[in-house]
C-alpha positions in Angstrom: 81.5 93.0 100.2 79.8 93.1 103.6 81.3 96.1 105.2 79.2 99.0 106.5 81.5 102.0 106.4 79.2 104.5 108.1 79.0 102.8 111.5 82.7 101.9 111.3 83.7 105.5 110.7 81.4 106.7 113.4 82.9 104.3 115.9 86.5 105.4 115.2 85.5 109.0 115.4 83.7 108.4 118.7 86.7 106.7 120.2 89.2 109.1 118.6 90.7 110.5 121.8 91.0 107.1 123.4 92.7 105.6 120.4 95.2 108.5 120.4 95.8 108.1 124.1 96.7 104.4 123.4 99.0 105.5 120.7 100.7 107.8 123.2 101.2 104.8 125.5 102.9 102.8 122.7 105.2 105.7 121.8 106.0 106.4 125.5 107.3 102.8 125.9 110.9 102.7 124.5 111.5 99.5 122.6 115.0 99.9 121.0 116.1 96.6 119.5 119.7 97.7 119.1 120.3 97.7 122.9 117.2 95.8 124.1 115.8 98.8 126.0 112.2 98.3 126.9 111.7 95.3 124.7 110.0 93.0 127.2 107.7 95.8 128.4 106.7 96.7 124.8 106.0 93.0 124.0 103.7 92.8 127.1 101.9 96.0 126.0 101.2 94.7 122.5 100.0 91.4 124.0 97.7 93.2 126.4 96.2 95.3 123.6 95.6 92.2 121.4 93.9 90.4 124.3 91.7 93.4 124.8 90.1 92.8 121.4 89.6 89.1 122.2 92.6 87.6 120.5 94.2 84.4 121.8 97.8 85.6 122.5 101.0 83.7 123.1 104.3 85.5 123.8 107.1 83.3 122.5 110.6 83.9 124.0 113.6 83.8 121.7 117.3 84.3 122.4 116.5 88.0 121.5 113.2 89.8 121.6 109.9 87.9 122.2 107.6 87.2 119.3 104.0 88.1 120.1 101.6 85.7 118.2 97.8 86.2 118.2 94.8 84.6 116.6 91.3 86.1 116.3 88.3 85.5 114.2 86.1 82.5 113.4 88.1 79.2 113.5 86.0 78.0 110.5 86.5 81.1 108.4 86.9 80.3 104.7 90.2 82.3 104.6 93.0 83.0 106.9 95.1 86.2 106.9 98.5 86.5 108.4 99.4 90.0 109.5 103.0 91.0 110.2 104.1 94.0 112.2 107.0 94.8 114.6 107.1 96.6 117.9 110.8 97.5 118.1 112.1 100.9 117.0 115.4 102.5 115.9 117.6 104.2 118.5 116.6 107.9 119.1 120.1 109.3 118.4 121.0 112.0 117.7 118.9 113.5 120.5 119.9 117.1 119.9 118.1 117.0 116.5 114.7 116.1 118.0 112.4 119.1 118.3 110.3 117.2 121.0 111.2 114.3 123.2 111.4 111.1 121.1 109.4 108.9 123.5 106.6 111.4 124.0 103.6 111.7 121.6 103.3 115.3 120.4 100.6 116.5 118.0 101.4 119.7 116.2 99.7 121.1 113.0 98.0 117.8 112.2 101.2 115.7 112.6 102.0 113.1 115.3 105.6 113.1 116.4 107.6 110.4 118.3 109.8 107.4 117.8 107.9 104.6 116.2 105.0 106.7 114.9 105.5 105.6 111.3 107.8 102.7 111.8 105.9 100.7 113.0 103.8 101.3 116.1 101.3 103.6 114.3 100.5 100.9 111.8 100.5 98.1 114.3 98.1 99.8 116.7 95.8 101.3 114.1 95.3 97.8 112.7 94.4 96.5 116.2 92.1 99.4 116.7 90.5 98.7 113.3 89.7 95.1 114.4 88.1 96.6 117.6 86.0 98.9 115.5 85.0 96.1 113.1 83.9 93.8 115.9 81.9 96.6 117.5 80.1 97.6 114.3 80.1 94.7 111.9 80.0 91.5 114.0 82.4 88.7 113.6 85.5 89.2 111.5 85.1 87.9 107.9 88.4 86.0 108.1 90.6 84.3 110.6 93.6 86.6 111.5 97.0 85.3 112.6 99.2 88.1 113.9 103.0 87.9 114.1 104.5 90.9 115.9 108.2 90.7 116.4 110.8 92.9 118.2 114.0 92.6 116.2 113.0 94.0 112.7 115.3 97.0 113.1 118.3 94.8 113.8 117.7 92.2 111.0 115.0 89.9 112.6 117.9 87.6 113.7 115.7 85.0 115.5 112.5 85.2 113.5 113.4 82.5 110.9 114.3 80.0 113.6 111.0 80.8 115.3 109.0 80.5 112.1 110.6 77.2 111.2 109.7 75.8 114.6 106.1 77.0 114.3 105.2 76.3 110.7 101.9 74.8 111.8 100.8 78.2 113.2 101.6 80.1 110.1 99.4 78.5 107.4 97.5 81.3 105.7 96.0 82.4 102.3 98.0 85.6 102.3 100.1 88.1 104.3 99.4 91.7 105.0 102.8 93.2 105.7 103.9 96.5 107.3 105.2 99.3 105.2 102.5 100.9 103.0 103.3 104.5 102.0 102.6 107.2 99.4 104.8 109.4 97.3 105.1 113.2 96.7 102.2 113.0 94.2 99.9 111.4 96.8 100.0 108.0 95.1 99.7 105.0 97.4 102.8 102.8 97.2 102.5 99.1 97.8 105.0 96.3 97.4 105.3 92.6 96.7 108.5 91.9 98.7 111.9 93.4 99.3 115.6 93.1 98.7 117.6 91.0 101.0 120.1 92.4 103.5 123.4 91.3 104.9 124.9 93.5 107.6 128.5 93.3 108.8 131.0 95.1 111.0 134.6 95.0 110.0 137.2 95.4 112.8 140.9 95.9 112.6 143.1 95.9 115.7 146.5 97.6 116.0 148.4 98.4 119.1 147.0 97.7 122.6 146.1 101.4 123.0 146.2 104.7 121.1 149.7 105.8 120.6 151.4 109.1 119.9 151.3 109.7 116.1 155.0 110.2 116.0 155.4 106.4 116.0 153.5 106.0 112.7 156.6 105.1 110.6 157.0 101.9 112.6 153.6 100.9 113.9 150.6 99.6 111.9 147.7 102.0 111.7 144.4 100.0 111.8 142.5 102.9 110.4 144.6 103.0 107.2 144.4 99.2 106.9 140.6 99.3 107.1 140.5 102.2 104.6 142.6 100.2 102.2 140.5 97.1 102.6 137.3 99.0 102.0 138.7 100.6 98.9 138.9 97.1 97.3 135.1 96.6 97.5 134.0 99.5 95.2 135.7 101.4 92.4 135.8 105.2 92.2 132.8 105.2 89.9 130.8 103.4 92.7 130.7 100.1 90.8 131.0 97.0 93.0 134.3 95.1 92.5 133.9 92.5 95.3 135.2 89.3 93.7 132.5 87.2 92.1 129.6 89.2 93.8 127.9 90.4 90.6 128.2 87.1 88.8 125.6 85.5 91.1 122.9 88.1 90.4 120.0 86.6 88.5 119.4 88.6 85.3 115.9 90.1 85.3 113.5 89.2 82.6 112.0 91.7 80.2 108.7 91.4 82.1 110.5 92.3 85.4 112.3 95.3 83.8 109.0 96.4 82.4 107.4 96.3 85.8 110.3 98.3 87.3 110.1 100.9 84.4 106.4 101.3 85.1 107.0 102.5 88.6 106.5 106.3 88.7 108.9 108.1 91.0 108.8 111.8 91.7 112.5 112.3 90.9 112.6 116.1 91.1 110.8 116.1 94.4 113.1 113.4 95.8 116.3 115.2 94.8 114.9 118.4 96.4 113.9 116.7 99.6 117.4 115.1 99.9 119.3 118.2 98.9 120.7 116.8 95.7 121.4 118.4 92.4 121.8 115.1 90.4 121.9 111.4 90.9 125.2 109.5 91.4 127.5 109.8 88.4 124.9 112.1 86.7 122.8 109.1 85.7 119.4 109.6 84.2 116.1 109.2 86.1 115.4 106.0 84.0 118.8 104.5 85.0 118.3 105.6 88.6 115.0 103.8 88.9 116.5 100.6 87.4 119.5 100.7 89.8 117.3 101.6 92.8 115.1 98.5 92.4 117.3 96.2 90.3 120.8 96.6 91.5 122.6 95.1 94.6 124.5 97.4 96.9 127.4 97.6 99.2 127.0 100.6 101.5 129.5 101.9 104.0 127.2 103.0 106.8 129.7 104.2 109.3 133.4 104.3 110.1 135.0 104.8 113.5 138.6 105.2 114.6 140.8 107.4 116.7 139.8 110.9 117.6 136.7 112.7 116.2 136.2 115.6 118.7 136.8 119.3 118.4 140.3 120.6 117.5 143.2 118.2 117.0 144.6 115.2 118.8 147.7 113.6 117.3 147.1 109.8 117.9 147.7 106.6 116.1 144.4 104.7 116.7 144.5 101.4 118.5 141.5 100.1 116.5 139.2 100.8 113.6 135.8 99.6 112.7 133.3 100.0 109.9 129.7 99.0 109.3 128.6 97.7 105.9 125.2 96.7 104.6 124.7 94.7 101.4 121.3 94.9 99.8 120.7 91.6 98.1 118.8 91.1 94.8 117.7 87.7 93.6 120.6 85.2 93.3 122.5 86.7 96.2 122.2 85.3 99.7 123.4 86.3 103.2 125.7 83.4 103.4 127.1 84.0 99.9 127.8 87.7 100.7 129.6 86.7 104.0 131.8 84.0 102.2 132.7 86.2 99.3 133.6 89.1 101.6 135.9 86.9 103.7 137.6 85.3 100.7 138.0 88.7 99.0 139.8 90.2 102.0 141.9 87.2 102.7 143.0 87.1 99.0 144.4 90.7 99.4 146.2 90.2 102.6 143.6 91.4 105.0 143.1 88.2 107.0 143.6 90.2 110.2 140.4 92.1 109.6 137.6 90.5 111.6 134.1 90.2 110.1 131.3 90.4 112.7 127.9 89.1 111.3 125.2 91.5 112.4 122.3 89.7 110.8 120.6 89.5 107.5 117.5 88.7 105.5 117.1 87.0 102.1 115.5 88.5 99.0 111.8 87.6 98.6 109.0 88.8 96.4 105.6 87.4 95.5 104.4 87.1 91.9 101.8 89.7 90.8 98.1 89.0 90.8 97.7 87.3 94.2 94.5 87.6 96.3 96.2 89.8 98.9 97.4 92.2 96.2 94.0 92.4 94.6 92.4 93.0 98.0 94.9 95.7 98.8 94.3 97.5 95.5 90.5 97.4 96.0 90.8 98.6 99.6 93.0 101.5 98.4 90.5 102.5 95.7 87.7 102.5 98.3 89.7 104.3 101.1 91.5 107.0 99.0 89.9 106.7 95.6 93.3 105.9 94.2 94.8 102.8 92.5 98.2 102.1 94.2 101.5 101.9 92.5 102.8 98.3 92.9 106.5 97.8 93.4 107.7 94.4 92.3 109.8 94.5 95.4 111.0 97.3 97.6 114.6 98.6 97.6 114.5 98.1 101.4 114.5 94.9 103.3 112.4 92.9 105.9 112.0 89.3 107.1 109.7 88.4 104.1 111.5 85.2 103.3 110.8 83.2 106.4 107.1 84.1 106.6 106.2 84.4 102.9 108.6 82.8 100.4 109.7 79.9 102.6 106.1 79.2 103.6 104.7 79.6 100.1 102.3 82.4 101.1 101.9 85.5 98.9 102.5 88.9 100.6 101.6 92.6 100.1 103.2 95.6 101.8 100.2 97.9 102.1 98.8 100.8 104.1 99.5 104.5 104.3 101.5 105.3 107.5 104.6 106.6 105.6 104.3 109.9 103.9 107.4 111.4 102.0 108.6 113.3 105.0 107.8 110.7 107.7 111.5 110.6 108.8 111.5 107.0 109.8 114.9 106.1 111.4 115.6 109.8 111.8 114.9 112.5 114.4 111.4 113.9 114.4 109.8 110.7 113.1 106.2 111.3 112.4 102.9 110.3 111.0 100.1 112.5 109.8 97.0 112.5 112.0 94.7 111.9 109.1 96.8 108.9 107.9 96.6 107.2 111.3 92.8 107.0 111.1 92.9 106.3 107.4 95.0 103.2 108.3 92.0 101.9 110.2 89.6 102.4 107.3 92.0 100.8 104.9 92.4 97.8 107.2 88.7 97.3 107.4 88.2 97.6 103.7 91.1 95.2 103.1 89.6 92.6 105.4 86.3 92.8 103.6 87.8 92.4 100.1 90.2 89.7 101.2 87.1 87.7 102.4 84.9 88.4 99.4 87.1 88.4 96.3 87.3 85.3 94.2 90.5 83.4 94.7 
């Protein structure tokens, strides 16, 4: 492996303050996919930073957020690496729970705070800065890098698959380095080979034309009650899924797959303490919790809105009700199948009046173990932190892995260390540890070296 760590480390230390200032610029630029706020400006900022390291950059418009595509490294390199990141972030609500402004980088006690620090601007920018440091201290990159940076990951990557299908010729690669590396409460790096799928829906039920006095309840349909009754048909009181025919499509896992899941160490006591829990759902054991966490599909009621929710009382019969649902999909379930089964299930029970709004989705996708990108990530982890990572067969969360990896036949690894157990991604006071931000650069450099050097 031809990677000289000393000059690389010296370079990132010498440019430490500039690198942090650039990170501050990224955080200061809002890029909220949910409402489109600051998206074009953030795409332009990413493109500008990639061009600064010498990449050939194209910003592709889509019906939603632009896709920033870049290539850098020798055109005749023996191997090509595709890197995936995203520049969009979650909404900053609720604002009153932030200790510092969400779109301002604040460093306190070795922790960098701000929306997007861990998910995913910190990882994105630290990887770009690692490429800069490599070029300045090592010479040419050892591989050709193709970078896909999208701006709709937080809302389901609704236009990425169409873009990927239209640009298959650009995406040919020997492996994909994905976003999302983390470590657990015991300090073990956590890498993954894919993720569950996701189908996200909003259910809407309309009643009268406007909120009415609640005294008319005996003779006017209440959409809140109708939606509650409809939702109650999807899961039983023991939390089991009873959506018609949903579970029969789940592909049974093999003994080997269950063994890989059982081998994943989770810090159960620390997780319960951090989340304020005394036990798992239905009092299940840690062993069963791990199996359900990684192996079971879900239907989650993410939010419900109807009528009055303010202080005190207001006696109204609501005009409308809505609920947001996410379905985490394991192998055998698809977005289209979940949509169809939900519609048929509601219609069969007399809820044809409840509208289903499709808010996007992603298919299940996972790479088989033992790929070049996985082995390179393991070796880079051992060099960077002196630790062999825990490899999840797939994450319980979701991402647009299918259109870039499974559909293209390219193996993937989620790897890095920008998420620590209290990173609070998607929550107020999102953060990344200062040491992890710079460790991400060292990991990236080691990964590039191993990806180029290891036997296929």
